[in-house]
ROLO-705511 format. One record per residue (C-alpha): residue in three letters; x, y, z. Coordinates in pm, 1 decimal, decimal comma. Layout:
+-----+----------+----------+----------+
:   r :        X :        Y :        Z :
+-----+----------+----------+----------+
: ALA :        X :        Y :        Z :
...
+-----+----------+----------+----------+
This chain:
+-----+----------+----------+----------+
:   r :        X :        Y :        Z :
+-----+----------+----------+----------+
: MET :   -489,3 :  -8302,0 :  -4092,3 :
: ALA :   -772,9 :  -8335,1 :  -3842,8 :
: GLU :   -539,3 :  -8232,9 :  -3560,0 :
: ASN :   -430,3 :  -7920,5 :  -3749,9 :
: ALA :   -792,4 :  -7834,1 :  -3821,1 :
: ASP :   -877,1 :  -7867,8 :  -3451,0 :
: LYS :   -587,1 :  -7641,3 :  -3354,4 :
: ALA :   -694,6 :  -7378,8 :  -3607,5 :
: GLN :  -1052,0 :  -7392,8 :  -3482,1 :
: SER :   -929,9 :  -7363,7 :  -3121,7 :
: LYS :   -726,4 :  -7051,8 :  -3210,0 :
: LYS :  -1029,0 :  -6894,0 :  -3380,5 :
: THR :  -1246,5 :  -6970,5 :  -3077,3 :
: LYS :   -993,1 :  -6819,2 :  -2834,9 :
: LYS :   -956,2 :  -6511,2 :  -3055,1 :
: SER :  -1333,5 :  -6468,4 :  -3071,5 :
: GLN :  -1364,7 :  -6506,7 :  -2694,5 :
: GLY :  -1082,5 :  -6257,3 :  -2645,2 :
: THR :  -1253,9 :  -6004,3 :  -2869,6 :
: LEU :  -1586,0 :  -6042,1 :  -2689,7 :
: SER :  -1412,7 :  -6011,9 :  -2353,4 :
: GLN :  -1236,5 :  -5694,7 :  -2468,0 :
: ILE :  -1564,3 :  -5544,4 :  -2592,5 :
: LYS :  -1727,2 :  -5619,3 :  -2256,4 :
: GLN :  -1441,3 :  -5452,9 :  -2068,5 :
: ILE :  -1450,0 :  -5149,1 :  -2295,4 :
: TYR :  -1826,0 :  -5117,9 :  -2245,7 :
: SER :  -1798,4 :  -5158,5 :  -1868,6 :
: PHE :  -1517,9 :  -4900,9 :  -1849,5 :
: THR :  -1705,8 :  -4646,5 :  -2061,2 :
: ALA :  -2054,0 :  -4695,8 :  -1919,0 :
: LYS :  -1934,2 :  -4601,2 :  -1568,0 :
: GLU :  -1882,5 :  -4241,4 :  -1679,9 :
: ASP :  -2101,5 :  -4222,4 :  -1989,5 :
: LYS :  -2462,1 :  -4276,2 :  -1881,8 :
: LEU :  -2593,9 :  -4219,4 :  -2233,7 :
: LEU :  -2389,0 :  -4503,8 :  -2379,8 :
: PRO :  -2650,3 :  -4785,6 :  -2345,7 :
: TRP :  -2919,7 :  -4575,0 :  -2512,5 :
: LEU :  -2687,2 :  -4463,6 :  -2789,5 :
: LEU :  -2586,4 :  -4822,5 :  -2863,5 :
: VAL :  -2949,9 :  -4935,2 :  -2875,9 :
: LEU :  -3029,7 :  -4647,8 :  -3111,4 :
: ALA :  -2724,5 :  -4727,6 :  -3326,8 :
: VAL :  -2841,2 :  -5086,1 :  -3373,0 :
: LEU :  -3215,4 :  -5027,3 :  -3414,3 :
: ALA :  -3206,6 :  -4725,5 :  -3646,6 :
: PRO :  -3051,6 :  -4906,5 :  -3948,4 :
: VAL :  -3274,0 :  -5210,7 :  -3887,9 :
: LEU :  -3584,5 :  -4992,5 :  -3882,5 :
: VAL :  -3477,8 :  -4817,6 :  -4202,2 :
: ALA :  -3413,8 :  -5155,6 :  -4367,3 :
: VAL :  -3760,0 :  -5282,4 :  -4267,6 :
: ILE :  -3925,8 :  -4968,0 :  -4406,9 :
: ILE :  -3731,0 :  -4999,4 :  -4733,0 :
: GLY :  -3830,3 :  -5365,6 :  -4760,5 :
: LEU :  -4199,5 :  -5276,7 :  -4716,2 :
: LEU :  -4186,8 :  -4985,9 :  -4961,1 :
: ILE :  -4026,1 :  -5179,2 :  -5245,8 :
: LYS :  -4268,8 :  -5470,0 :  -5189,7 :
: ALA :  -3985,6 :  -5718,7 :  -5227,3 :
: GLY :  -4014,8 :  -6094,5 :  -5206,1 :
: TRP :  -3942,8 :  -6272,0 :  -4880,6 :
: PHE :  -3579,9 :  -6356,3 :  -4975,3 :
: THR :  -3496,6 :  -5997,0 :  -5075,9 :
: TRP :  -3675,5 :  -5864,5 :  -4769,0 :
: ILE :  -3469,9 :  -6091,7 :  -4539,4 :
: MET :  -3145,0 :  -5983,6 :  -4709,0 :
: VAL :  -3237,9 :  -5616,3 :  -4667,9 :
: VAL :  -3309,1 :  -5669,2 :  -4296,5 :
: LEU :  -2982,8 :  -5862,7 :  -4248,8 :
: THR :  -2798,4 :  -5576,6 :  -4416,5 :
: GLY :  -2965,7 :  -5337,7 :  -4172,2 :
: ILE :  -2856,2 :  -5553,4 :  -3879,0 :
: MET :  -2496,1 :  -5562,1 :  -4001,8 :
: CYS :  -2496,4 :  -5183,8 :  -4048,3 :
: GLY :  -2641,9 :  -5144,2 :  -3699,8 :
: LEU :  -2370,4 :  -5356,3 :  -3541,0 :
: LEU :  -2102,0 :  -5161,5 :  -3728,7 :
: LEU :  -2252,3 :  -4829,3 :  -3620,1 :
: ALA :  -2270,9 :  -4952,3 :  -3259,5 :
: THR :  -1903,0 :  -5053,0 :  -3270,4 :
: ILE :  -1803,3 :  -4710,7 :  -3403,3 :
: THR :  -2016,8 :  -4540,6 :  -3136,7 :
: LEU :  -1861,0 :  -4748,8 :  -2857,4 :
: THR :  -1508,5 :  -4676,3 :  -2983,4 :
: LYS :  -1561,9 :  -4300,7 :  -3004,2 :
: ARG :  -1735,7 :  -4273,3 :  -2667,5 :
: SER :  -1470,3 :  -4485,4 :  -2494,6 :
: ASP :  -1192,5 :  -4276,5 :  -2648,0 :
: ARG :  -1363,5 :  -3963,6 :  -2519,2 :
: VAL :  -1380,2 :  -4106,7 :  -2167,3 :
: GLY :  -1017,3 :  -4221,4 :  -2191,4 :
: TYR :   -895,4 :  -3875,9 :  -2293,8 :
: ARG :  -1102,6 :  -3718,9 :  -2016,2 :
: ARG :   -928,0 :  -3941,0 :  -1761,0 :
: MET :   -585,6 :  -3857,0 :  -1898,2 :
: GLU :   -650,0 :  -3481,2 :  -1913,2 :
: GLY :   -412,3 :  -3294,3 :  -1685,4 :
: ARG :   -188,4 :  -3590,8 :  -1605,6 :
: PRO :    185,0 :  -3527,5 :  -1659,3 :
: GLY :    304,1 :  -3703,8 :  -1973,0 :
: ALA :    -38,3 :  -3746,1 :  -2131,8 :
: THR :     66,4 :  -3532,4 :  -2430,3 :
: GLY :    375,9 :  -3741,3 :  -2493,6 :
: ALA :    171,4 :  -4059,5 :  -2471,2 :
: VAL :    -71,5 :  -3939,8 :  -2737,5 :
: LEU :    210,9 :  -3822,1 :  -2964,1 :
: ASN :    396,6 :  -4150,6 :  -2929,0 :
: ASN :     84,0 :  -4327,6 :  -3053,4 :
: ILE :     98,2 :  -4143,5 :  -3389,4 :
: THR :    286,1 :  -4393,5 :  -3602,2 :
: LYS :    139,5 :  -4350,0 :  -3950,6 :
: GLY :    242,0 :  -4120,4 :  -4233,8 :
: GLY :    608,8 :  -4087,9 :  -4142,2 :
: PHE :    545,0 :  -3913,7 :  -3809,0 :
: ASN :    818,6 :  -3953,2 :  -3551,9 :
: PHE :    775,4 :  -3841,3 :  -3191,6 :
: PRO :   1044,8 :  -3971,3 :  -2951,9 :
: GLN :    924,6 :  -4073,9 :  -2607,9 :
: GLU :   1154,5 :  -3833,4 :  -2426,9 :
: PRO :   1063,2 :  -3463,8 :  -2417,3 :
: VAL :   1327,4 :  -3213,2 :  -2524,1 :
: TRP :   1250,9 :  -2984,3 :  -2230,4 :
: ILE :   1103,6 :  -3032,8 :  -1882,6 :
: ASP :   1045,2 :  -2788,5 :  -1598,3 :
: MET :   1154,8 :  -2987,1 :  -1294,4 :
: LYS :    923,0 :  -2799,7 :  -1057,4 :
: THR :    600,8 :  -2765,4 :  -1255,7 :
: LYS :    641,4 :  -3075,7 :  -1477,1 :
: ASP :    570,2 :  -2860,9 :  -1784,5 :
: ALA :    723,7 :  -3030,5 :  -2087,6 :
: VAL :    787,3 :  -2989,7 :  -2459,4 :
: TRP :    807,8 :  -3273,2 :  -2711,3 :
: ARG :    968,1 :  -3238,6 :  -3050,9 :
: GLY :    867,7 :  -3452,4 :  -3344,6 :
: THR :    873,0 :  -3457,6 :  -3720,0 :
: GLY :    650,2 :  -3541,3 :  -4011,7 :
: ARG :    625,6 :  -3456,4 :  -4377,7 :
: ALA :    461,1 :  -3130,1 :  -4270,3 :
: GLY :    780,2 :  -3020,4 :  -4092,5 :
: VAL :    888,8 :  -3003,6 :  -3729,6 :
: TYR :    642,7 :  -3013,9 :  -3440,5 :
: LEU :    694,5 :  -2861,4 :  -3098,9 :
: VAL :    417,7 :  -2969,6 :  -2864,5 :
: GLY :    399,6 :  -2826,5 :  -2514,7 :
: GLU :    212,4 :  -2943,3 :  -2207,5 :
: GLY :    151,2 :  -2718,8 :  -1907,0 :
: ASP :    124,5 :  -2346,4 :  -1841,1 :
: TYR :     83,0 :  -2169,8 :  -2176,2 :
: SER :    327,9 :  -1879,9 :  -2119,0 :
: ARG :    605,2 :  -2100,1 :  -1979,8 :
: VAL :    561,8 :  -2362,5 :  -2248,2 :
: LEU :    550,9 :  -2100,0 :  -2525,0 :
: LYS :    885,6 :  -1955,8 :  -2415,6 :
: ALA :   1036,2 :  -2303,9 :  -2406,2 :
: MET :    903,2 :  -2381,6 :  -2755,5 :
: GLU :   1046,7 :  -2055,3 :  -2889,0 :
: ARG :   1388,8 :  -2149,1 :  -2751,7 :
: GLU :   1364,6 :  -2488,9 :  -2916,0 :
: GLU :   1251,6 :  -2326,1 :  -3240,5 :
: THR :   1567,6 :  -2112,3 :  -3241,9 :
: LYS :   1780,3 :  -2426,9 :  -3210,8 :
: ILE :   1592,1 :  -2589,9 :  -3497,6 :
: HIS :   1640,4 :  -2289,2 :  -3725,4 :
: ARG :   2014,6 :  -2309,4 :  -3666,1 :
: ILE :   2037,6 :  -2659,8 :  -3811,0 :
: THR :   1782,8 :  -2597,4 :  -4089,0 :
: ARG :   1927,4 :  -2264,3 :  -4199,6 :
: GLY :   1866,5 :  -2195,7 :  -4567,4 :
: SER :   1562,0 :  -2422,3 :  -4587,1 :
: ALA :   1192,2 :  -2347,0 :  -4563,1 :
: ILE :   1105,4 :  -2624,0 :  -4318,8 :
: PRO :    807,8 :  -2507,5 :  -4110,5 :
: VAL :    799,0 :  -2540,9 :  -3731,8 :
: HIS :    453,0 :  -2601,0 :  -3588,2 :
: LYS :    408,5 :  -2497,0 :  -3223,6 :
: ILE :    114,5 :  -2657,7 :  -3042,3 :
: SER :     21,5 :  -2602,5 :  -2678,5 :
: VAL :   -199,3 :  -2865,5 :  -2518,2 :
: GLY :   -451,7 :  -2755,2 :  -2258,5 :
: LYS :   -791,9 :  -2598,1 :  -2203,9 :
: GLY :   -704,4 :  -2234,6 :  -2277,7 :
: GLU :   -823,8 :  -2031,6 :  -2576,5 :
: GLN :   -493,1 :  -2064,9 :  -2761,2 :
: GLN :   -444,6 :  -2427,6 :  -2668,6 :
: VAL :   -549,8 :  -2757,5 :  -2821,6 :
: ALA :   -748,9 :  -3009,5 :  -2620,0 :
: LEU :   -576,1 :  -3342,3 :  -2559,8 :
: SER :   -854,9 :  -3523,2 :  -2744,9 :
: ASN :   -792,2 :  -3308,5 :  -3056,2 :
: LEU :   -412,2 :  -3329,5 :  -3049,1 :
: GLN :   -368,5 :  -3623,2 :  -3285,6 :
: ARG :   -609,4 :  -3474,5 :  -3537,9 :
: THR :   -435,5 :  -3134,4 :  -3519,3 :
: VAL :    -92,5 :  -3287,5 :  -3583,0 :
: MET :   -201,5 :  -3502,1 :  -3874,2 :
: ARG :   -395,5 :  -3228,5 :  -4055,4 :
: LYS :    -95,0 :  -3011,0 :  -4133,7 :
: LYS :    -10,0 :  -2982,9 :  -4505,0 :
: ILE :    274,3 :  -3193,5 :  -4644,9 :
: LYS :    585,9 :  -2988,3 :  -4720,5 :
: LEU :    872,5 :  -3239,5 :  -4730,2 :
: THR :    966,7 :  -3539,5 :  -4940,3 :
: LYS :   1060,4 :  -3865,7 :  -4769,9 :
: TYR :   1427,3 :  -3799,9 :  -4843,4 :
: GLU :   1408,9 :  -3448,1 :  -4696,2 :
: LEU :   1236,6 :  -3588,8 :  -4388,2 :
: GLU :   1515,6 :  -3843,9 :  -4339,0 :
: GLN :   1776,0 :  -3567,5 :  -4357,3 :
: LEU :   1580,1 :  -3358,0 :  -4108,9 :
: ASN :   1555,3 :  -3648,2 :  -3863,1 :
: ASP :   1930,9 :  -3705,1 :  -3887,2 :
: ARG :   2002,0 :  -3340,1 :  -3804,5 :
: LEU :   1758,7 :  -3340,3 :  -3511,4 :
: ARG :   1912,3 :  -3657,7 :  -3370,3 :
: THR :   2249,9 :  -3486,3 :  -3377,2 :
: LEU :   2099,7 :  -3183,0 :  -3204,4 :
: GLN :   1942,5 :  -3402,9 :  -2936,2 :
: GLN :   2273,9 :  -3575,9 :  -2866,0 :
: GLN :   2441,9 :  -3239,6 :  -2820,5 :
: SER :   2180,7 :  -3117,5 :  -2569,1 :
: GLY :   2047,4 :  -3388,6 :  -2339,9 :
: VAL :   1746,0 :  -3339,8 :  -2115,3 :
: GLY :   1682,9 :  -3459,3 :  -1763,1 :
: VAL :   1367,6 :  -3619,9 :  -1632,2 :
: PRO :   1217,5 :  -3508,2 :  -1299,8 :
: LYS :   1229,1 :  -3757,7 :  -1018,1 :
: GLY :    903,9 :  -3932,7 :   -931,7 :
: VAL :    732,0 :  -3843,9 :  -1259,0 :
: ASP :    853,3 :  -3972,7 :  -1593,1 :
: PRO :    634,4 :  -3842,4 :  -1876,0 :
: THR :    818,8 :  -4061,4 :  -2120,4 :
: LYS :    689,4 :  -4381,4 :  -1961,3 :
: MET :    323,0 :  -4308,7 :  -2019,4 :
: ARG :    185,3 :  -4468,3 :  -2334,8 :
: VAL :   -153,3 :  -4435,7 :  -2496,3 :
: ASN :   -320,8 :  -4738,6 :  -2641,8 :
: ARG :   -671,3 :  -4882,0 :  -2631,4 :
: ARG :   -604,1 :  -5078,6 :  -2313,5 :
: ALA :   -439,7 :  -4793,4 :  -2126,4 :
: MET :   -717,1 :  -4551,3 :  -2206,9 :
: ARG :   -982,9 :  -4794,2 :  -2092,7 :
: GLY :   -832,0 :  -4879,3 :  -1757,0 :
: ARG :   -688,1 :  -5221,2 :  -1842,9 :
+-----+----------+----------+----------+
């Protein structure tokens, strides 16, 4: 029993050390490019504590209640600091990925909730320019997401849309075309996941399964090559990748 307890305690200690080490690495990675980060973290921690102290003084609480209010402020401050660090590090990570071939596919492949399905391989690639189009599905319909020059990508997405309409003829399944980039009609890489997930639900789970089956058949009928030297399908987005680990 004692041996099992020691092993459990050792695992908890290693996990805690791993978490602290990860937080340090995330902070170090982000602070290099985000000079405001230290000040924002200090503000995130101190603001709730200060509010808690003021509330404790105003209500003229006893020492026990006052301590609990301050502890609550500290906990809220640490939570707010964690949220601030996460958001600022994500922003830096997206900034580093901006413009890199395959970044769009990496972000899409990281959307795993709510029935979304984005295969790693794009359905179309321009071998010279590395422009690419990814096709995915969700309960909002079919998504065509392009990366690269807007006009070239738009034409490619329209061709893919025609193929999709052929296999979904007679249905009202919407096709959402999204171009990733910095232009007026494009979506920034950092807003891509939010844009995809905010579309209204149109399909049932059963209808989505049928749609995925038809698209898999379509993909098998028309394969796509990957340009030599650059494989957009191999880039993945996760917390470690975005923070330089």
